[in-house]
TORKOL-4160 file (C-alpha; in steps of 0.2 Angstrom, whole numbers, padded with zeros to 4 digits, m for minus):
161
<pt num="1" X="0258" Y="0482" Z="0566"/>
<pt num="2" X="0259" Y="0466" Z="0556"/>
<pt num="3" X="0271" Y="0452" Z="0562"/>
<pt num="4" X="0283" Y="0446" Z="0550"/>
<pt num="5" X="0289" Y="0428" Z="0552"/>
<pt num="6" X="0308" Y="0427" Z="0550"/>
<pt num="7" X="0314" Y="0415" Z="0536"/>
<pt num="8" X="0330" Y="0409" Z="0529"/>
<pt num="9" X="0325" Y="0416" Z="0512"/>
<pt num="10" X="0326" Y="0434" Z="0520"/>
<pt num="11" X="0344" Y="0429" Z="0526"/>
<pt num="12" X="0348" Y="0423" Z="0508"/>
<pt num="13" X="0342" Y="0439" Z="0501"/>
<pt num="14" X="0354" Y="0448" Z="0512"/>
<pt num="15" X="0368" Y="0437" Z="0506"/>
<pt num="16" X="0363" Y="0440" Z="0488"/>
<pt num="17" X="0363" Y="0459" Z="0491"/>
<pt num="18" X="0381" Y="0458" Z="0499"/>
<pt num="19" X="0387" Y="0449" Z="0484"/>
<pt num="20" X="0380" Y="0462" Z="0473"/>
<pt num="21" X="0388" Y="0475" Z="0483"/>
<pt num="22" X="0405" Y="0466" Z="0481"/>
<pt num="23" X="0403" Y="0465" Z="0463"/>
<pt num="24" X="0400" Y="0484" Z="0462"/>
<pt num="25" X="0415" Y="0486" Z="0474"/>
<pt num="26" X="0404" Y="0494" Z="0487"/>
<pt num="27" X="0412" Y="0485" Z="0502"/>
<pt num="28" X="0405" Y="0495" Z="0517"/>
<pt num="29" X="0387" Y="0490" Z="0512"/>
<pt num="30" X="0393" Y="0473" Z="0508"/>
<pt num="31" X="0400" Y="0470" Z="0525"/>
<pt num="32" X="0384" Y="0477" Z="0533"/>
<pt num="33" X="0373" Y="0466" Z="0522"/>
<pt num="34" X="0383" Y="0451" Z="0527"/>
<pt num="35" X="0381" Y="0455" Z="0545"/>
<pt num="36" X="0362" Y="0457" Z="0543"/>
<pt num="37" X="0361" Y="0440" Z="0534"/>
<pt num="38" X="0368" Y="0431" Z="0549"/>
<pt num="39" X="0356" Y="0440" Z="0561"/>
<pt num="40" X="0341" Y="0436" Z="0549"/>
<pt num="41" X="0346" Y="0418" Z="0550"/>
<pt num="42" X="0348" Y="0418" Z="0569"/>
<pt num="43" X="0330" Y="0425" Z="0570"/>
<pt num="44" X="0323" Y="0409" Z="0562"/>
<pt num="45" X="0327" Y="0397" Z="0576"/>
<pt num="46" X="0325" Y="0411" Z="0589"/>
<pt num="47" X="0307" Y="0414" Z="0583"/>
<pt num="48" X="0303" Y="0395" Z="0585"/>
<pt num="49" X="0308" Y="0398" Z="0604"/>
<pt num="50" X="0297" Y="0414" Z="0604"/>
<pt num="51" X="0312" Y="0425" Z="0605"/>
<pt num="52" X="0311" Y="0441" Z="0595"/>
<pt num="53" X="0326" Y="0452" Z="0597"/>
<pt num="54" X="0325" Y="0470" Z="0593"/>
<pt num="55" X="0342" Y="0473" Z="0585"/>
<pt num="56" X="0354" Y="0463" Z="0574"/>
<pt num="57" X="0367" Y="0462" Z="0588"/>
<pt num="58" X="0354" Y="0455" Z="0600"/>
<pt num="59" X="0349" Y="0442" Z="0587"/>
<pt num="60" X="0366" Y="0435" Z="0586"/>
<pt num="61" X="0369" Y="0436" Z="0605"/>
<pt num="62" X="0352" Y="0428" Z="0609"/>
<pt num="63" X="0356" Y="0414" Z="0596"/>
<pt num="64" X="0373" Y="0411" Z="0605"/>
<pt num="65" X="0364" Y="0411" Z="0622"/>
<pt num="66" X="0350" Y="0399" Z="0618"/>
<pt num="67" X="0358" Y="0387" Z="0606"/>
<pt num="68" X="0377" Y="0388" Z="0608"/>
<pt num="69" X="0379" Y="0389" Z="0627"/>
<pt num="70" X="0365" Y="0376" Z="0629"/>
<pt num="71" X="0376" Y="0364" Z="0619"/>
<pt num="72" X="0363" Y="0362" Z="0605"/>
<pt num="73" X="0375" Y="0367" Z="0591"/>
<pt num="74" X="0390" Y="0358" Z="0598"/>
<pt num="75" X="0405" Y="0369" Z="0599"/>
<pt num="76" X="0403" Y="0374" Z="0581"/>
<pt num="77" X="0396" Y="0392" Z="0583"/>
<pt num="78" X="0404" Y="0396" Z="0600"/>
<pt num="79" X="0408" Y="0414" Z="0600"/>
<pt num="80" X="0398" Y="0418" Z="0584"/>
<pt num="81" X="0391" Y="0435" Z="0590"/>
<pt num="82" X="0409" Y="0441" Z="0595"/>
<pt num="83" X="0417" Y="0433" Z="0579"/>
<pt num="84" X="0405" Y="0441" Z="0567"/>
<pt num="85" X="0406" Y="0458" Z="0576"/>
<pt num="86" X="0425" Y="0457" Z="0575"/>
<pt num="87" X="0425" Y="0452" Z="0557"/>
<pt num="88" X="0413" Y="0467" Z="0554"/>
<pt num="89" X="0424" Y="0479" Z="0563"/>
<pt num="90" X="0440" Y="0473" Z="0555"/>
<pt num="91" X="0432" Y="0474" Z="0537"/>
<pt num="92" X="0425" Y="0492" Z="0541"/>
<pt num="93" X="0441" Y="0498" Z="0547"/>
<pt num="94" X="0450" Y="0492" Z="0531"/>
<pt num="95" X="0436" Y="0499" Z="0520"/>
<pt num="96" X="0437" Y="0516" Z="0530"/>
<pt num="97" X="0456" Y="0518" Z="0526"/>
<pt num="98" X="0461" Y="0530" Z="0513"/>
<pt num="99" X="0468" Y="0520" Z="0498"/>
<pt num="100" X="0487" Y="0522" Z="0495"/>
<pt num="101" X="0486" Y="0532" Z="0479"/>
<pt num="102" X="0473" Y="0544" Z="0486"/>
<pt num="103" X="0482" Y="0546" Z="0502"/>
<pt num="104" X="0498" Y="0551" Z="0492"/>
<pt num="105" X="0490" Y="0566" Z="0485"/>
<pt num="106" X="0495" Y="0562" Z="0467"/>
<pt num="107" X="0483" Y="0568" Z="0454"/>
<pt num="108" X="0480" Y="0563" Z="0436"/>
<pt num="109" X="0477" Y="0574" Z="0421"/>
<pt num="110" X="0459" Y="0578" Z="0426"/>
<pt num="111" X="0464" Y="0584" Z="0443"/>
<pt num="112" X="0456" Y="0569" Z="0452"/>
<pt num="113" X="0466" Y="0559" Z="0465"/>
<pt num="114" X="0474" Y="0544" Z="0456"/>
<pt num="115" X="0489" Y="0533" Z="0453"/>
<pt num="116" X="0502" Y="0541" Z="0442"/>
<pt num="117" X="0515" Y="0527" Z="0442"/>
<pt num="118" X="0516" Y="0508" Z="0442"/>
<pt num="119" X="0521" Y="0506" Z="0460"/>
<pt num="120" X="0506" Y="0517" Z="0466"/>
<pt num="121" X="0495" Y="0507" Z="0454"/>
<pt num="122" X="0501" Y="0491" Z="0462"/>
<pt num="123" X="0498" Y="0497" Z="0479"/>
<pt num="124" X="0481" Y="0503" Z="0475"/>
<pt num="125" X="0477" Y="0485" Z="0468"/>
<pt num="126" X="0484" Y="0477" Z="0484"/>
<pt num="127" X="0473" Y="0489" Z="0494"/>
<pt num="128" X="0458" Y="0484" Z="0484"/>
<pt num="129" X="0462" Y="0466" Z="0486"/>
<pt num="130" X="0464" Y="0468" Z="0505"/>
<pt num="131" X="0447" Y="0476" Z="0506"/>
<pt num="132" X="0439" Y="0463" Z="0496"/>
<pt num="133" X="0447" Y="0449" Z="0506"/>
<pt num="134" X="0441" Y="0456" Z="0523"/>
<pt num="135" X="0423" Y="0459" Z="0516"/>
<pt num="136" X="0423" Y="0441" Z="0509"/>
<pt num="137" X="0428" Y="0434" Z="0526"/>
<pt num="138" X="0412" Y="0440" Z="0535"/>
<pt num="139" X="0402" Y="0436" Z="0520"/>
<pt num="140" X="0409" Y="0418" Z="0520"/>
<pt num="141" X="0405" Y="0416" Z="0539"/>
<pt num="142" X="0388" Y="0423" Z="0537"/>
<pt num="143" X="0384" Y="0411" Z="0522"/>
<pt num="144" X="0390" Y="0396" Z="0532"/>
<pt num="145" X="0379" Y="0402" Z="0547"/>
<pt num="146" X="0364" Y="0405" Z="0536"/>
<pt num="147" X="0366" Y="0387" Z="0529"/>
<pt num="148" X="0367" Y="0381" Z="0547"/>
<pt num="149" X="0351" Y="0390" Z="0552"/>
<pt num="150" X="0341" Y="0383" Z="0537"/>
<pt num="151" X="0325" Y="0374" Z="0543"/>
<pt num="152" X="0331" Y="0356" Z="0541"/>
<pt num="153" X="0346" Y="0359" Z="0551"/>
<pt num="154" X="0336" Y="0369" Z="0565"/>
<pt num="155" X="0323" Y="0355" Z="0565"/>
<pt num="156" X="0336" Y="0342" Z="0568"/>
<pt num="157" X="0344" Y="0353" Z="0582"/>
<pt num="158" X="0328" Y="0355" Z="0591"/>
<pt num="159" X="0324" Y="0336" Z="0589"/>
<pt num="160" X="0340" Y="0332" Z="0598"/>
<pt num="161" X="0336" Y="0344" Z="0612"/>
């Protein structure tokens, strides 16, 4: 089996994928792609320390153990693994909720669930906005973390150690 060296470019590809999912209002895969982006970024400095975690969760946990708890990142990324896990869980819970109009059982002329009046339409829009905000929270955190793990920053962090 060929070894693949982790790169920040791979993490950036996950970020781009998450953005594309958001654009298409596919929030669950966007949340998961953002989480994958953070883990892909964490793998870059971990690889430099000869650590190759098996799972996404392990990558974030190992980054925290090796770089955060040792003080190499300052307090900046303290709790990063739990924070990203919490953001992922919160976003997925919101995404998994049935939207207001669909939950009400109202149907449009075609027989599909939908919003029949203005208040239901507004509630549906508010629900969609809430889902997008929750999704963007994890994406923003992942984007910031990917930027931190970029090679120049990692080399500086290692040089300080």
